[in-house]
SEZAFI-52798 format. One record per residue: residue in one letter; x, y, z of N, C-alpha, C in turn. Coordinates in steps of 0.1 Angstrom, whole numbers, padded with zeros to 4 digits, always signed. Example, Ala and Ser with C-alpha at 12.3 -4.5 7.8 and 13.67 -1.06 7.14 Angstrom:
A+0132-0057+0078+0123-0045+0078+0132-0033+0078
S+0128-0022+0071+0137-0011+0071+0129+0000+0079
This chain:
M-0201+0105+0092-0205+0119+0097-0219+0122+0092
S-0226+0129+0101-0240+0131+0099-0243+0139+0087
D-0236+0150+0084-0239+0158+0073-0237+0151+0060
T-0227+0142+0059-0225+0133+0047-0236+0123+0046
D-0241+0117+0057-0251+0107+0056-0264+0113+0050
N-0267+0126+0053-0279+0132+0049-0278+0139+0035
S-0267+0138+0029-0266+0146+0016-0265+0137+0004
V-0268+0143-0007-0267+0136-0020-0260+0145-0030
L-0255+0139-0040-0249+0147-0051-0259+0148-0063
H-0262+0159-0068-0269+0161-0080-0259+0165-0091
I-0260+0157-0102-0251+0160-0113-0259+0161-0126
W-0258+0172-0133-0264+0174-0146-0253+0171-0156
G-0255+0160-0164-0244+0156-0173-0242+0164-0185
K-0232+0160-0193-0229+0165-0206-0222+0178-0206
A-0218+0183-0194-0211+0196-0194-0196+0193-0198
S-0191+0202-0206-0177+0201-0210-0168+0206-0199
L-0157+0199-0196-0148+0203-0186-0135+0209-0192
K-0129+0218-0185-0117+0224-0190-0109+0231-0178
G-0096+0230-0179-0088+0237-0168-0078+0228-0162
H-0074+0232-0150-0063+0225-0142-0069+0220-0129
V-0064+0209-0124-0068+0203-0111-0056+0202-0103
N-0057+0206-0090-0046+0204-0080-0049+0191-0073
I-0039+0182-0074-0041+0168-0068-0036+0168-0054
S-0044+0163-0045-0041+0163-0031-0031+0152-0027
G-0027+0152-0015-0018+0141-0010-0025+0128-0010
A-0017+0117-0011-0022+0104-0012-0029+0099+0001
K-0041+0095+0000-0049+0090+0011-0042+0078+0018
N-0038+0068+0009-0032+0056+0015-0019+0058+0021
S-0011+0068+0016+0001+0072+0023-0001+0079+0036
A-0011+0088+0036-0013+0096+0048-0017+0087+0060
L-0026+0078+0057-0031+0069+0068-0019+0061+0075
T-0011+0055+0066+0000+0047+0072+0011+0055+0078
I+0014+0067+0072+0024+0075+0077+0020+0081+0091
M+0007+0084+0092+0001+0088+0105+0004+0077+0116
A+0002+0064+0111+0005+0053+0121+0020+0053+0123
G+0028+0055+0113+0042+0055+0115+0047+0066+0124
A+0040+0076+0126+0044+0087+0136+0044+0082+0150
L+0037+0071+0153+0037+0065+0166+0051+0059+0170
L+0059+0056+0159+0072+0051+0162+0082+0061+0168
C+0079+0074+0167+0088+0084+0170+0084+0091+0184
P+0093+0091+0193+0090+0097+0206+0092+0113+0206
D+0095+0118+0195+0097+0133+0193+0086+0138+0184
D+0087+0151+0182+0076+0158+0173+0078+0153+0159
C+0066+0151+0152+0066+0148+0138+0056+0158+0131
R+0061+0163+0120+0052+0171+0112+0050+0164+0098
I+0037+0163+0094+0034+0157+0081+0027+0167+0073
R+0032+0169+0061+0026+0179+0052+0019+0173+0040
N+0011+0181+0033+0003+0176+0022-0007+0165+0025
V-0013+0166+0037-0023+0156+0041-0036+0160+0036
P-0043+0151+0029-0056+0154+0023-0067+0156+0034
A-0077+0165+0032-0087+0167+0041-0098+0157+0039
L-0097+0145+0046-0106+0134+0044-0112+0129+0057
V-0124+0123+0056-0130+0117+0068-0121+0106+0074
D-0115+0098+0065-0106+0088+0070-0094+0093+0078
V-0089+0104+0073-0077+0111+0080-0081+0115+0094
R-0093+0121+0095-0098+0126+0108-0100+0114+0117
R-0106+0103+0112-0108+0091+0120-0094+0085+0125
M-0084+0085+0116-0071+0080+0120-0066+0089+0131
G-0067+0102+0130-0063+0112+0140-0069+0109+0153
Q-0082+0106+0153-0089+0103+0166-0084+0090+0172
I-0081+0080+0164-0076+0068+0169-0062+0070+0176
I-0054+0078+0169-0040+0081+0175-0042+0089+0187
E-0051+0099+0188-0053+0107+0200-0058+0098+0211
S-0066+0088+0208-0071+0079+0219-0060+0071+0226
L-0048+0071+0220-0036+0065+0226-0028+0075+0234
G-0033+0087+0235-0026+0097+0243-0016+0106+0236
V-0017+0105+0222-0008+0113+0214-0014+0127+0211
E-0006+0137+0212-0011+0150+0208-0011+0152+0193
V-0023+0156+0187-0025+0157+0173-0030+0171+0170
N-0023+0179+0162-0028+0192+0159-0028+0194+0144
Y-0040+0200+0139-0042+0202+0125-0041+0216+0121
Q-0033+0219+0111-0032+0233+0105-0033+0232+0090
G-0046+0232+0085-0048+0231+0071-0044+0216+0066
N-0034+0216+0057-0030+0203+0052-0017+0198+0059
I-0015+0203+0071-0003+0199+0079-0009+0193+0092
I-0003+0182+0097-0006+0176+0110+0007+0175+0118
D+0006+0179+0130+0017+0178+0139+0014+0167+0150
F+0023+0158+0153+0021+0148+0162+0032+0149+0173
N+0028+0146+0185+0038+0144+0196+0034+0131+0203
A+0042+0121+0200+0039+0107+0205+0048+0104+0216
R+0053+0114+0224+0063+0112+0234+0057+0102+0245
H+0044+0104+0247+0037+0096+0257+0026+0088+0250
I+0027+0075+0249+0016+0067+0245+0010+0061+0258
E-0002+0065+0261-0007+0061+0274-0012+0047+0275
Q-0017+0042+0264-0022+0029+0264-0020+0022+0251
S-0021+0009+0250-0020+0002+0237-0033-0003+0232
K-0044+0003+0237-0057-0002+0234-0064+0009+0225
A-0067+0005+0213-0075+0014+0204-0090+0011+0205
P-0098+0021+0205-0113+0019+0207-0119+0013+0195
Y-0128+0003+0198-0134-0005+0188-0143+0004+0179
E-0150+0014+0185-0160+0022+0177-0152+0030+0166
L-0140+0033+0168-0132+0041+0158-0126+0031+0148
V-0119+0021+0153-0112+0011+0145-0121+0004+0135
S-0134+0001+0140-0143-0006+0132-0147+0001+0119
Q-0145+0015+0119-0149+0023+0108-0138+0024+0097
L-0126+0020+0100-0114+0023+0092-0104+0011+0092
R-0103+0004+0081-0094-0008+0081-0080-0004+0082
A-0076+0008+0077-0062+0012+0078-0057+0014+0093
S-0067+0016+0102-0063+0018+0116-0057+0006+0122
F-0059-0006+0116-0052-0018+0121-0037-0017+0120
F-0032-0008+0111-0018-0007+0108-0010-0002+0120
I-0018+0004+0130-0011+0009+0142-0005-0002+0150
I-0009-0014+0148-0005-0025+0156+0011-0027+0156
G+0016-0026+0144+0031-0027+0142+0039-0016+0150
A+0034-0004+0148+0041+0007+0154+0040+0007+0170
V+0028+0004+0175+0025+0004+0189+0033-0008+0195
L+0033-0019+0189+0040-0031+0194+0055-0028+0195
A+0060-0022+0185+0074-0018+0184+0078-0008+0196
R+0069+0001+0198+0072+0011+0209+0070+0006+0223
L+0059-0001+0225+0055-0005+0239+0057-0019+0242
G+0059-0028+0232+0060-0042+0235+0047-0049+0237
S+0036-0041+0236+0023-0048+0236+0013-0039+0229
A+0002-0045+0224-0008-0038+0216-0021-0046+0217
R-0032-0039+0216-0045-0045+0216-0053-0037+0206
V-0056-0043+0195-0063-0036+0184-0075-0044+0179
P-0087-0038+0178-0098-0045+0172-0096-0048+0157
L-0102-0059+0153-0101-0062+0138-0107-0050+0130
P-0102-0048+0118-0105-0036+0111-0118-0036+0104
G-0123-0023+0101-0135-0021+0093-0131-0014+0080
G-0141-0006+0074-0139+0001+0062-0148-0004+0051
C-0145-0003+0038-0153-0007+0027-0155-0022+0028
A-0167-0027+0025-0170-0041+0024-0167-0047+0011
I-0155-0046+0006-0151-0051-0007-0143-0064-0007
G-0141-0069+0004-0134-0082+0005-0130-0086+0019
A-0125-0098+0020-0122-0104+0034-0111-0096+0041
R-0101-0092+0034-0089-0085+0040-0084-0092+0052
P-0080-0104+0051-0076-0111+0063-0063-0105+0069
V-0062-0106+0082-0050-0101+0089-0040-0112+0093
E-0042-0124+0087-0033-0135+0090-0018-0131+0087
L-0016-0124+0075-0003-0121+0071+0004-0112+0081
H-0004-0102+0087+0002-0093+0097+0006-0102+0109
V-0004-0110+0113-0002-0118+0126+0010-0127+0125
R+0011-0135+0113+0022-0144+0112+0035-0137+0112
G+0036-0126+0105+0048-0118+0105+0052-0113+0119
L+0043-0108+0127+0046-0104+0140+0050-0115+0149
Q+0044-0127+0147+0048-0139+0154+0062-0143+0151
A+0066-0142+0138+0080-0145+0134+0090-0136+0140
M+0085-0124+0144+0094-0115+0150+0094-0116+0166
G+0088-0127+0171+0089-0130+0185+0077-0126+0193
A+0066-0120+0187+0054-0116+0194+0045-0128+0197
D+0039-0128+0208+0027-0137+0211+0015-0129+0206
V+0007-0135+0197-0004-0129+0191-0016-0139+0192
H-0027-0134+0197-0040-0142+0195-0052-0133+0193
I-0062-0138+0187-0074-0131+0184-0085-0136+0193
E-0092-0127+0200-0103-0132+0209-0114-0121+0209
H-0126-0126+0206-0138-0117+0206-0136-0105+0197
G-0129-0107+0185-0128-0096+0176-0116-0087+0179
I-0108-0090+0189-0097-0081+0193-0084-0089+0190
V-0074-0082+0184-0061-0088+0183-0052-0084+0194
Y-0047-0093+0202-0038-0091+0213-0024-0095+0209
A-0015-0086+0211-0001-0089+0208+0008-0084+0219
H+0018-0092+0223+0028-0087+0232+0041-0094+0230
V+0052-0087+0234+0065-0093+0233+0070-0098+0246
P+0071-0111+0248+0075-0116+0262+0089-0113+0266
G+0092-0113+0279+0105-0111+0284+0107-0098+0290
A+0118-0096+0297+0121-0084+0305+0124-0072+0295
N+0130-0075+0284+0132-0064+0274+0123-0067+0262
P+0111-0061+0262+0101-0064+0252+0103-0058+0239
R+0114-0063+0232+0117-0058+0219+0116-0069+0208
L+0109-0065+0197+0108-0075+0186+0122-0079+0181
K+0122-0091+0175+0135-0096+0169+0134-0096+0154
G+0145-0093+0148+0146-0094+0133+0143-0108+0128
A+0137-0109+0117+0133-0122+0111+0132-0122+0096
R+0133-0133+0090+0131-0135+0076+0116-0139+0074
I+0108-0130+0067+0094-0132+0065+0090-0133+0051
Y+0084-0143+0047+0078-0144+0033+0063-0142+0033
L+0058-0133+0026+0044-0130+0025+0038-0139+0014
D+0027-0146+0017+0021-0155+0008+0015-0147-0004
Y+0011-0134+0000+0005-0125-0010+0012-0111-0008
P+0015-0104-0018+0021-0090-0016+0011-0080-0011
S+0007-0082+0001-0003-0073+0008+0003-0060+0012
V-0003-0049+0008+0002-0036+0011+0002-0034+0026
G-0010-0037+0032-0012-0035+0047-0002-0043+0055
A+0000-0056+0051+0010-0065+0059+0024-0060+0057
T+0027-0056+0045+0041-0051+0042+0044-0038+0051
E+0034-0029+0051+0036-0017+0059+0036-0019+0074
T+0027-0028+0079+0027-0031+0093+0040-0037+0098
L+0045-0047+0090+0057-0054+0094+0069-0045+0092
M+0069-0037+0082+0080-0027+0080+0081-0018+0092
M+0070-0013+0097+0070-0004+0108+0075-0011+0121
A+0070-0023+0123+0074-0031+0135+0089-0034+0135
A+0094-0036+0123+0108-0040+0122+0118-0028+0124
T+0113-0016+0122+0122-0004+0123+0129-0004+0137
L+0122-0008+0148+0128-0007+0161+0131-0021+0166
A+0131-0031+0158+0134-0045+0162+0149-0047+0164
D+0152-0057+0172+0166-0061+0174+0171-0069+0163
G+0180-0064+0154+0185-0072+0143+0179-0068+0130
E+0181-0077+0120+0177-0074+0106+0164-0082+0102
T+0155-0075+0096+0143-0082+0091+0143-0081+0076
T+0139-0092+0069+0138-0093+0055+0123-0096+0051
L+0117-0088+0044+0103-0091+0039+0104-0095+0024
E+0100-0108+0021+0101-0113+0008+0087-0114+0002
N+0086-0112-0011+0073-0110-0018+0065-0098-0012
A+0072-0088-0009+0066-0076-0003+0059-0068-0014
A+0049-0060-0010+0041-0051-0019+0051-0040-0024
Q+0049-0036-0036+0058-0026-0043+0051-0013-0045
E+0039-0011-0040+0032+0002-0042+0040+0014-0038
P+0037+0025-0045+0044+0038-0042+0041+0042-0027
E+0030+0039-0022+0027+0042-0008+0036+0035+0002
V+0040+0023-0002+0050+0015+0006+0063+0023+0006
V+0067+0027-0005+0080+0035-0007+0079+0048+0001
D+0067+0055+0001+0065+0067+0008+0067+0065+0023
L+0061+0054+0028+0062+0051+0043+0077+0048+0046
A+0084+0040+0037+0098+0037+0040+0106+0050+0040
N+0104+0059+0031+0111+0072+0030+0108+0080+0043
F+0096+0080+0048+0092+0087+0060+0100+0081+0072
C+0100+0068+0073+0107+0061+0084+0122+0064+0083
N+0128+0063+0071+0142+0066+0070+0145+0081+0073
A+0136+0090+0070+0138+0104+0074+0139+0105+0089
M+0133+0096+0097+0133+0096+0111+0145+0088+0117
G+0153+0083+0108+0165+0075+0112+0164+0060+0111
A+0153+0055+0105+0152+0041+0103+0162+0037+0092
K+0164+0023+0091+0173+0018+0080+0166+0008+0072
I+0159+0013+0062+0151+0004+0053+0156+0005+0039
H+0159-0006+0033+0164-0007+0019+0155-0016+0011
G+0154-0013-0002+0146-0021-0011+0131-0018-0012
A+0126-0008-0006+0112-0005-0007+0109-0001-0022
G+0098-0007-0027+0096-0005-0042+0100-0017-0050
T+0107-0027-0043+0110-0040-0049+0103-0050-0041
N+0104-0063-0045+0097-0073-0038+0105-0079-0026
T+0117-0073-0023+0124-0077-0011+0129-0065-0004
I+0124-0063+0009+0127-0051+0017+0135-0056+0029
T+0146-0049+0032+0155-0052+0043+0154-0041+0053
I+0151-0044+0066+0151-0034+0076+0161-0038+0087
S+0170-0029+0089+0180-0030+0101+0174-0022+0112
G+0171-0029+0123+0164-0022+0135+0174-0012+0141
V+0168-0001+0146+0176+0009+0153+0169+0011+0167
P+0176+0016+0177+0171+0017+0190+0160+0027+0191
K+0161+0038+0183+0152+0049+0185+0151+0057+0172
L+0140+0064+0170+0138+0073+0158+0137+0087+0163
H+0140+0097+0154+0140+0111+0158+0129+0119+0150
S+0127+0131+0154+0117+0140+0148+0119+0142+0133
V+0108+0146+0126+0109+0147+0112+0098+0157+0107
D+0101+0163+0095+0092+0171+0088+0091+0166+0074
Y+0079+0160+0071+0078+0151+0059+0066+0155+0050
S+0067+0155+0037+0056+0158+0028+0052+0145+0021
I+0039+0142+0020+0033+0130+0014+0032+0132-0001
I+0034+0121-0008+0033+0120-0022+0019+0124-0027
P+0018+0128-0040+0004+0131-0046-0004+0117-0047
D-0017+0119-0047-0025+0107-0048-0027+0102-0062
R-0021+0091-0065-0022+0086-0079-0036+0081-0083
I-0044+0077-0073-0058+0073-0076-0067+0085-0079
E-0065+0096-0071-0072+0108-0074-0068+0113-0088
A-0055+0113-0091-0051+0118-0104-0057+0109-0115
G-0057+0096-0113-0063+0087-0123-0078+0089-0125
T-0084+0092-0114-0099+0095-0115-0101+0107-0124
F-0093+0118-0122-0095+0130-0130-0091+0128-0145
L-0081+0119-0147-0078+0116-0161-0090+0109-0168
V-0096+0100-0160-0108+0093-0166-0119+0103-0168
A-0121+0113-0159-0131+0123-0161-0129+0131-0174
G-0116+0133-0177-0114+0140-0190-0118+0131-0202
A-0114+0118-0201-0117+0109-0212-0132+0106-0214
I-0139+0105-0203-0154+0101-0204-0162+0113-0208
T-0157+0126-0205-0165+0138-0210-0159+0144-0222
H-0149+0137-0228-0142+0143-0240-0137+0157-0237
S-0130+0158-0226-0125+0172-0222-0110+0171-0219
E-0103+0182-0222-0089+0183-0220-0087+0189-0206
I-0080+0182-0197-0077+0186-0184-0063+0184-0180
S-0057+0193-0173-0043+0191-0168-0043+0189-0153
L-0033+0182-0148-0033+0179-0134-0019+0180-0128
S-0017+0185-0116-0005+0186-0109-0008+0188-0094
P+0001+0185-0085+0013+0177-0088+0010+0162-0089
V+0017+0155-0098+0016+0141-0099+0030+0135-0101
I+0032+0122-0099+0044+0115-0102+0041+0106-0113
P+0044+0110-0126+0040+0102-0138+0043+0088-0137
D+0054+0084-0131+0058+0070-0130+0047+0061-0123
H+0040+0068-0113+0030+0061-0105+0017+0058-0114
L+0016+0065-0125+0004+0065-0133+0006+0056-0146
I+0017+0049-0147+0020+0042-0159+0009+0032-0164
P+0004+0024-0155-0007+0014-0160-0020+0022-0164
V-0023+0032-0156-0035+0040-0160-0034+0047-0173
I-0022+0054-0175-0020+0061-0187-0020+0051-0199
S-0014+0039-0197-0014+0029-0208-0028+0026-0212
K-0037+0024-0203-0051+0020-0206-0058+0032-0212
L-0055+0044-0208-0062+0055-0214-0057+0057-0229
R-0045+0054-0232-0040+0054-0246-0047+0043-0254
D-0049+0031-0247-0056+0020-0254-0070+0024-0258
V-0077+0033-0250-0091+0037-0253-0091+0048-0263
G-0079+0054-0267-0079+0064-0277-0076+0078-0272
S-0072+0080-0259-0068+0093-0254-0053+0094-0254
K-0049+0107-0255-0035+0110-0253-0032+0116-0239
V-0021+0111-0233-0017+0118-0220-0004+0123-0222
I-0003+0136-0221+0010+0144-0224+0016+0149-0211
Q+0029+0147-0209+0036+0152-0197+0041+0166-0201
D+0035+0176-0195+0038+0190-0197+0050+0195-0189
S+0052+0189-0177+0064+0192-0169+0067+0180-0160
P+0078+0180-0153+0080+0168-0145+0069+0163-0136
N+0060+0173-0131+0049+0169-0122+0036+0173-0127
T+0034+0175-0141+0022+0179-0147+0019+0170-0159
V+0006+0165-0159+0002+0157-0171-0011+0163-0176
R-0014+0161-0188-0026+0166-0195-0032+0155-0203
I-0046+0153-0202-0052+0144-0210-0059+0151-0222
V-0057+0145-0234-0063+0150-0246-0071+0138-0251
P-0084+0139-0249-0093+0127-0252-0095+0125-0267
G-0097+0112-0271-0100+0109-0285-0115+0112-0288
N-0118+0111-0300-0132+0114-0305-0141+0102-0300
H-0135+0090-0299-0143+0079-0296-0136+0071-0285
I-0143+0063-0277-0138+0055-0266-0137+0041-0272
K-0124+0036-0274-0122+0023-0280-0123+0012-0269
A-0127+0000-0273-0128-0011-0263-0114-0016-0259
T-0113-0020-0247-0100-0026-0242-0104-0035-0230
D-0096-0045-0227-0098-0053-0215-0088-0049-0204
I-0093-0051-0191-0085-0047-0180-0085-0059-0170
E-0073-0061-0164-0072-0071-0153-0064-0064-0141
T-0071-0063-0130-0064-0057-0118-0053-0066-0113
L-0042-0060-0108-0031-0067-0103-0024-0059-0092
P-0017-0065-0083-0008-0057-0074+0001-0048-0082
Y+0006-0037-0077+0015-0028-0083+0028-0036-0087
P+0033-0033-0099+0030-0023-0109+0019-0026-0119
G+0011-0036-0116-0001-0039-0125-0012-0028-0124
F-0023-0030-0131-0034-0021-0131-0040-0020-0117
P-0042-0009-0111-0047-0008-0097-0062-0011-0096
T-0065-0020-0086-0079-0023-0083-0086-0010-0079
D-0079+0000-0074-0086+0012-0070-0090+0021-0082
M-0086+0017-0094-0091+0024-0106-0101+0016-0115
Q-0104+0004-0110-0112-0005-0118-0126+0000-0120
A-0133+0005-0110-0146+0010-0111-0147+0022-0120
Q-0138+0031-0119-0138+0044-0127-0136+0040-0142
F-0127+0030-0145-0126+0026-0159-0138+0018-0164
M-0145+0011-0155-0157+0005-0159-0168+0015-0164
A-0169+0026-0157-0178+0037-0161-0174+0041-0175
L-0161+0043-0178-0156+0048-0191-0159+0037-0202
L-0156+0025-0199-0157+0014-0209-0172+0011-0211
S-0181+0015-0203-0195+0013-0206-0199+0021-0218
L-0191+0031-0222-0194+0039-0233-0185+0036-0245
A-0177+0025-0244-0168+0021-0255-0175+0016-0267
E-0168+0017-0278-0173+0011-0291-0169-0003-0292
G-0177-0012-0287-0173-0026-0287-0175-0033-0273
D-0170-0045-0272-0171-0053-0260-0158-0053-0252
C-0159-0053-0239-0147-0052-0230-0149-0062-0219
V-0138-0067-0213-0139-0076-0201-0130-0070-0191
V-0136-0068-0179-0128-0063-0167-0127-0075-0157
T-0115-0078-0153-0113-0089-0144-0107-0084-0131
E-0114-0086-0120-0110-0082-0107-0103-0093-0100
T-0090-0092-0097-0083-0103-0091-0078-0100-0077
V-0080-0087-0072-0075-0083-0059-0085-0085-0048
F-0098-0080-0050-0108-0081-0040-0120-0088-0046
E-0126-0097-0038-0137-0105-0044-0150-0098-0045
N-0153-0087-0038-0166-0081-0038-0166-0067-0045
R-0157-0066-0054-0155-0052-0059-0162-0050-0073
L-0173-0056-0075-0180-0054-0087-0195-0049-0084
R-0197-0045-0072-0211-0041-0069-0216-0029-0075
H-0207-0021-0081-0212-0009-0088-0218-0012-0101
V-0217-0025-0106-0222-0028-0119-0237-0026-0119
A-0244-0030-0108-0259-0028-0108-0263-0013-0109
E-0255-0005-0103-0258+0010-0104-0255+0016-0117
L-0244+0011-0124-0241+0016-0137-0252+0011-0147
N-0257-0001-0145-0268-0006-0153-0280+0002-0152
R-0283+0007-0140-0294+0016-0138-0293+0028-0147
M-0281+0032-0150-0279+0044-0158-0279+0040-0173
G-0281+0028-0176-0282+0024-0190-0270+0016-0196
A-0260+0013-0187-0249+0005-0191-0254-0009-0194
D-0246-0017-0201-0249-0031-0204-0238-0039-0200
I-0238-0043-0187-0227-0050-0180-0232-0063-0174
R-0226-0074-0176-0230-0087-0169-0218-0091-0161
V-0221-0096-0149-0210-0102-0140-0211-0117-0140
K-0199-0122-0142-0197-0137-0142-0185-0140-0134
G-0187-0144-0121-0176-0146-0112-0169-0133-0109
N-0156-0133-0112-0148-0120-0110-0146-0113-0123
H-0154-0116-0133-0154-0109-0146-0166-0100-0148
A-0164-0088-0153-0175-0080-0158-0174-0079-0173
I-0185-0084-0180-0185-0083-0194-0193-0071-0199
I-0186-0062-0205-0192-0049-0209-0195-0048-0224
R-0208-0045-0227-0211-0042-0241-0213-0027-0241
G-0205-0020-0249-0206-0006-0249-0219-0001-0254
V-0224+0010-0248-0237+0016-0253-0234+0031-0258
P-0242+0036-0266-0240+0050-0272-0240+0061-0261
Q-0249+0059-0251-0249+0069-0240-0255+0064-0228
L-0252+0070-0216-0258+0067-0203-0269+0077-0200
S-0278+0074-0192-0289+0083-0188-0289+0085-0173
G-0291+0098-0168-0291+0101-0154-0301+0093-0147
A-0298+0089-0134-0307+0081-0126-0303+0082-0112
P-0312+0079-0103-0309+0078-0088-0300+0065-0086
V-0289+0067-0080-0280+0055-0077-0274+0056-0063
L-0269+0045-0059-0263+0044-0045-0248+0039-0046
A-0240+0047-0040-0225+0043-0039-0224+0032-0029
T-0217+0021-0033-0215+0009-0025-0201+0009-0018
D-0192+0016-0023-0179+0017-0017-0172+0029-0022
L-0160+0032-0018-0153+0044-0021-0151+0046-0036
R-0144+0037-0043-0141+0039-0057-0154+0037-0066
A-0164+0029-0061-0177+0029-0068-0183+0042-0068
S-0182+0050-0057-0188+0063-0057-0182+0072-0067
A-0169+0071-0069-0162+0079-0079-0166+0075-0093
A-0168+0062-0095-0173+0057-0108-0187+0063-0112
L-0195+0064-0102-0209+0069-0104-0209+0084-0107
V-0199+0091-0101-0198+0105-0104-0193+0107-0118
L-0183+0099-0123-0179+0100-0136-0190+0096-0146
A-0197+0086-0143-0209+0082-0152-0219+0093-0153
G-0221+0100-0141-0231+0111-0141-0226+0123-0149
L-0213+0125-0149-0208+0136-0157-0210+0134-0172
A-0210+0121-0176-0211+0118-0191-0226+0115-0195
A-0234+0113-0185-0248+0109-0188-0257+0120-0193
D-0267+0116-0200-0278+0125-0204-0288+0127-0193
G-0289+0140-0188-0299+0142-0178-0293+0143-0164
K-0301+0141-0154-0297+0143-0140-0294+0130-0133
T-0283+0129-0126-0280+0118-0118-0280+0122-0103
I-0286+0114-0094-0286+0116-0080-0278+0105-0073
I-0268+0108-0066-0259+0098-0059-0261+0099-0044
K-0265+0088-0038-0265+0087-0024-0253+0078-0019
G-0251+0078-0006-0240+0071+0000-0227+0078-0001
L-0228+0092+0001-0216+0100-0001-0205+0098+0010
H-0209+0091+0021-0199+0089+0032-0187+0081+0026
H-0190+0072+0016-0179+0065+0009-0170+0075+0002
L-0176+0084-0006-0168+0094-0014-0159+0102-0005
D-0165+0107+0006-0157+0116+0015-0146+0109+0022
R-0146+0096+0022-0135+0089+0029-0122+0090+0021
G-0123+0092+0007-0111+0091-0001-0109+0102-0011
Y-0118+0112-0012-0116+0123-0022-0117+0136-0015
D-0107+0144-0016-0106+0157-0010-0113+0168-0019
N-0125+0172-0015-0133+0182-0022-0135+0179-0037
L-0139+0167-0039-0141+0162-0053-0150+0171-0061
E-0162+0174-0055-0172+0182-0063-0168+0196-0065
L-0160+0202-0055-0155+0215-0057-0145+0216-0069
K-0136+0206-0069-0126+0205-0080-0133+0203-0094
L-0144+0195-0094-0151+0193-0107-0158+0206-0111
R-0164+0213-0101-0171+0225-0104-0162+0235-0110
Q-0150+0236-0105-0140+0245-0110-0136+0242-0124
L-0138+0229-0128-0135+0225-0142-0147+0228-0151
G-0158+0231-0145-0170+0234-0153-0181+0224-0152
A-0180+0214-0143-0190+0204-0141-0202+0211-0134
N-0214+0206-0138-0227+0210-0131-0230+0200-0121
I-0225+0203-0109-0226+0193-0098-0228+0200-0085
Q-0237+0195-0077-0241+0202-0064-0245+0192-0053
R-0240+0195-0041-0243+0186-0030-0255+0193-0022
V-0265+0185-0020-0277+0190-0013-0281+0181-0002
T-0288+0186+0008-0294+0178+0019-0305+0170+0013
D-0306+0157+0016-0316+0149+0010-0327+0146+0020
D-0339+0150+0016-0351+0148+0025-0363+0144+0016
S-0360+0139+0004-0371+0135-0005-0375+0121-0004
T-0388+0118-0005-0393+0104-0005-0389+0097-0017
E-0388+0105-0028-0384+0099-0041-0370+0093-0040
S-0361+0100-0033-0348+0096-0032-0347+0083-0023
D-0355+0083-0013-0356+0071-0004-0360+0059-0012
E-0370+0060-0020-0375+0049-0028-0364+0044-0037
S-0357+0054-0044-0346+0050-0053-0335+0042-0046
T-0332+0046-0033-0322+0040-0025-0326+0025-0023
A-0338+0023-0019-0343+0010-0016-0342+0001-0029
A-0346+0007-0040-0345-0001-0053-0331-0004-0056
S-0322+0006-0053-0308+0005-0057-0302-0006-0048
K-0305-0006-0035-0300-0016-0026-0304-0030-0030
E-0317-0031-0035-0322-0044-0040-0314-0049-0052
L-0311-0040-0061-0303-0044-0073-0289-0048-0069
S-0283-0040-0060-0269-0043-0055-0269-0057-0049
S-0279-0061-0041-0278-0074-0035-0280-0085-0045
Q-0288-0083-0055-0290-0093-0066-0277-0095-0074
E-0270-0084-0076-0258-0084-0085-0246-0089-0078
A-0245-0086-0064-0232-0089-0057-0230-0104-0056
């Protein structure tokens, strides 16, 4: 979006934060549940939807299929009675990897789908083979030609068939795509080595609320008994565990006490465990409220990202900003995405001492960070730079805000309400352009 492309964040560090943060609905749930609405030929209402660029893009993709989409604040109404075509436009899909998930729902409804290969953050290969092999196991003919995935179910009755599918890797996207496809299939589908993320459970709960028969979501084996048709639903999305984790780290890195709600504490177990390792306390004040009480010092700890219930890759960059100020040495190992250490160069511009070796980042804690012009390289990297800027001495200028706005609902407003000295301004300075060029050069050297 043009206003995002021309704006930068100015952060004056060292401000003490205090107060309460309202956590928005989960981005990764919202996008897949929006795709899931295509399964239903009746009206669907989805509540607690975050106001994000990615959500608007997903809405545009769904509208391009002939679906009525209406926004009322954090509520979206869908009427997918008539899906006019099974072709999603490349210019929209190429900007959003989650848009590929519509293939399962569209194929289940229409018997054919044509979806361009996905885009989004350049943090890894994100192959779609697992999606394709699963759909083929359910009886679909699938081939990829000129960057487009073509899928159709042959025969007079174009309905997918239940199948037993083993995923080579517990991919969230493949689990969700195949789960949606299986809801309307003929017979029973079993997904083995399925992803166990809370967002998978949320999608299953949404589909079940429409009349689907999905069992085992949240475990590594999910069973789906196909039904002929789904019905209308009014459904509220779970809170965003990554946004909650980001604000918990904001409290730890600025030595500030912050409370957050609504949250589901069980979704935050690996994040809370690591915050305790670095010396912070996280207290549960109510069933859906947690509060961080930071320690006087940030202790060193090691982190390895893993599929849920392991430490989330989406919190790796934020914790790296925190650990750059730890007393001692730390190692962060990224096992989920191969290109997800590009923020290291930007943190080093702010005075961090981090070396990359393969998929490991070796961090030697420094006493303080210094404000600098930096460039966000992906969604979670942008959050890490905001956190570093909050803790740094002096002024930090962050470019690349289109990444930030893809995944955080009013982040700077929420931080300002806590007392952060942060401002979004239109960027037209030569100095900032020069810093971006330097930052890009550093990123390419480090990546």
